[in-house]
N, C-alpha and C positions, 0 to 999 in steps of 0.2 A: 484553369481551375477548373471551368467548366466548358462543353461543346456549346449551349445554345443561351438565351437568357431564361428559356424555359427548365434548360436544367439545373440552371440558379432555385428557379423559384422552388422548385419539386425537393431541392435541397433544403433550403428555407421552412417549407411545409415539411418536410419529416422531420427536422431540428427540434422545430421552436414549438411552444404551444401557442403562442400567437404571431403566426405564423402571418397571416390576414393584416393582421394591422399594422405589425410593421411593415409591409410589405406597400399598402394604403398610405403610410406617414414616409416612407421613403418618395412614394411616387410624390407627395403633393410638397417634399422638401427637396426635390430635387435630388436626391441623395442615393449614390449607387450600392445598392447591396451587393455588388463584387466588390466594390471598395471594403464594406466591410470583415467580408470575407477574407481581406489582404491586411486587416489588423487595424482598418482606420476607424477610429472612435467615433459612433453614433452623436450625431445632435445631442446638444442636453434634456431638448423637449420631446427627445423620440420615446418610447414606450422601452423599456431593458427586455432583452430579450429571453423565454423562459423557454430552457432547454425540457423536451418532455421523452419518458422512457415508461416504454409496459414492462420490460421483462430485466430481471437482474442481469449484471455481471461483471465481470472485473478486466480492466484494458490499461495498458502501459501509456504514460502520458508522454506525448514523443516531442520531440526536442520541435519542429517543422510546424506542430500546432501553436497556429497566432493567436496570441494571448488575448482576449475581448471580455469585457465586462457583461455578466451574466446571471440570471436565477437558477432556480432549477423548480422543478414540482415532486420530486423527488430526494431521498438523503443520500446524499455521498461523502464516503469515506474514504479520504485520503492517508495513504503509507508513506514514509520518503524512505524506501529499503537504502539505498544509498546515497550520500549527498545533503541536496537542501533544497525545500521547493518554500520560494516565494510568491504568498497570494495580496495583492493587493484588494483593501474597500472601497466602499464609496468613498466613503469621507478623505481617503486618500491614505489611510494609515496603513499600515503593512504587518501580516502577520509571519514568521517564520517557520519552517517546520526543520529538524536538522533527522540524520540518521536515527533512524528506530522511534519515530514517532508519529502521530498519526492525530486525523480531528475527523468529525463530525460536520456535516454545514446539511444544517433544517433545510427544507424547503424554503422558498423566496429570499433565502438569504441571497445578497449579491457577491460574486466576486471573483477574480480573476487570477490564475493563474498566469505567474511570470513565462516566461521561457528557462529552457531548463538549460544546467552547463554541463560542461564534460566529466564523466562520471555520474549524474544527477540521476539515480532511479527510482521514477513519483508513479506504484500504484494506484489507481483509482478504482472504487467499488460501486457502480449503481444499485441502487437500493428504492424501486418502488414503495409508496407510501403503504400500501397493503402490508406489504408484506416487513417491512419495518414494525406495525405494528404487533403482524404475529408475532415477530423475532424477538421484542424487548419483553412481552411479557411484564415480571412488578420488577424489571432494572430499573434501578433510579440513577437516573443521568440526571447533568445540570442542565437547568435551563436556557441556558445561552443557544442562540443559533448559530455561532460557531463554537463549537468546546475541541480546544486544543488537548488530546493525554500524552502526559511523559512520555517515557520509552517504554516500545512493546514490550512484554515477554516472549522469550521462546514458545509457548502455548501458544501466547496468540497469535505470532509470526505464523505458527507452523498452523491454525487456522486460518489464516489471512490466504494463506497460499492453495491450502486445503479448497476455499471459494473459487481461487484460480482456474482451478483444474477442474471443482463444480462448472463454471460457468466456460471450459472451455471444452469441453465434453460432451455434454449435455445427455449424459448417460440416465438409463433408468431408475428412476426415486429423484431424480435430478434438485427437484424442486423441495421435495423431505429435505434430502440432504444439506440444500442450499439454506434451509429457516434455521437448520440444528445448529449446522457451523456458527451464522450467524448468530443464535442465541448467547453460545457459550462463547463467541467472540465478543460480543457486548457485554455478558459479564463477566471475564476478565478484563476487558479493560475499565469496565465500572471498579473493579477492583483494586487494578492498579493506582487508581486515584488515590488511593489510600496508602496504597503501599509504596508507593513508587520512589527511589528512588536510596535505597535503603541500605545503608554502610555494608553486607555482606553483599548483597547482589553489587556493587558497585566492584566491590575489592575481587570479586571471584572474575566479573567481568575485563577489568583492568588488566588481570595474568595471562588471557585470552587471545584478548586482543595482544597482547606485547610476544606470544611467548608459544602462539598457535602450532606453528610449525611441531617445535620437538616437544610440546605438553605432554605430563606425565604423572600420575600421583610422585613416584619418586622423585620427580625432575621439582613438581609443586614441593612438597614436603622440606627438597633439600634447599629450594628459592626463601622461603620462608623460617625454615629455622627448625620445624618438626623434624618427627619420627613419621616415616607412612603410615603405623597404625593409628598416633594422634590426628593425622591429616584426615586420615581418613573418617573417624568419626567427627571429626570437626565440622567437614564438609556436611556430611548425611543430617548432623543435627541441625545447621545452619540454615540446610535450604531444602531437606529432606529428600534428597539425591543422591546416587553414589557419582563419586569424579568420575568415573566412566561415560556416565550419564550426561552430566554436562559437558564434557569434551564433545563427546558425539555431537549433543544438541548444539556446541556454540561453530563446530567445526560444520556444521550441515545448514549454520546461519549466513555464515560465511560463503560456503560453496554455493548457497542460492543468490548472493552477492556478485559474486565474481559470476557468475553466471549470465548476471542481469545486466553486469555494465564491462563487462571486456570479454573479448577475442579468443581468450584462452580456451584451450580443447578440456573437455573432461578429464582427461588423465593429465596436464599441465595441472590444472587446477584440484585432483585429487595429491600433488604429490607438496603442490605451493600450499595446504592445509594440514600436511601432516600422516595421509595412508601412505601406508607402505605398498600397495596394490591398488589400481584403480578401478577394481572388480567392487572392493570394499566400499567406496563412495556409491558408485552404481544403488548395490544393494539395500545401502542406508538410505539415500535418495530416497530412494523408491521406498519402502519398508515405513520412511518421516511423512514423504509428501505425498506420497501414493501416485505420483510418476516419476518415467524417467527422468536424468538433466535434461536430457534433448528435446525429451515431451515437455520441459517445462520452462525449454528456450521458446518453444513453437508458439506453447499459449503465449508469451509477450507479446506477440508478435500479431496473435491475433482479438478479436473484439467478442 
């Protein structure tokens, strides 16, 4: 993994704020830091590695990354787009996040993200403390060091992926955009704590999950014994959105999942989720997330 001892030391110094203490303690105890980077547990009496970061970024948690117990100087927001994410805490307890869930880890909280399995897509946002303080404003979050949120709303996922885009392109006014998007996301997550799991949301989610390829207002109405006109009013009253808006959001959510977790072409994904022509997916994906499907795939591969 490293070309020389110096390369390894530089990697430790770049990654951890307490690097010098870790290096000194490793030498004293005869513990090789190369063993640590290969996944070997640190001796019990060694300091816990504390990761550092000066800038905001979003990246995909890779299957090749070795699990290790560590803490952060920053906040970390973890979102499970597909599959699950298993985290182990210092007391050997485990926290499992499932598809659509996310959690916020405060600075100083130790955890270890276990290896991903087939179909697991985990996105991680690193948020420096000063940025978090400016973004959270008056949003009230639980006091726990590790906050597990329920299933994210479609709007919350939209915000998270827009943050991924800003992290990837680093364009003009990028810091301002990140702060605004992060504020909205934290607000949406806090709101979701009170609203998560409501019956109407589950009801429509179940329908789209099973019928996405052929979903339509007419099909929905027929399936549940409504007239199309009544079904249209029902959806609007319960969700505040038109049926076509909900359908489009769920299709884009599924497109993002398939782009992350499969090698399917964009054209095949478009047909799989019910678009008659691939150009419709290209157009709506770009309008919704601010990047094309291919740009989204590229962004997942970069820090």
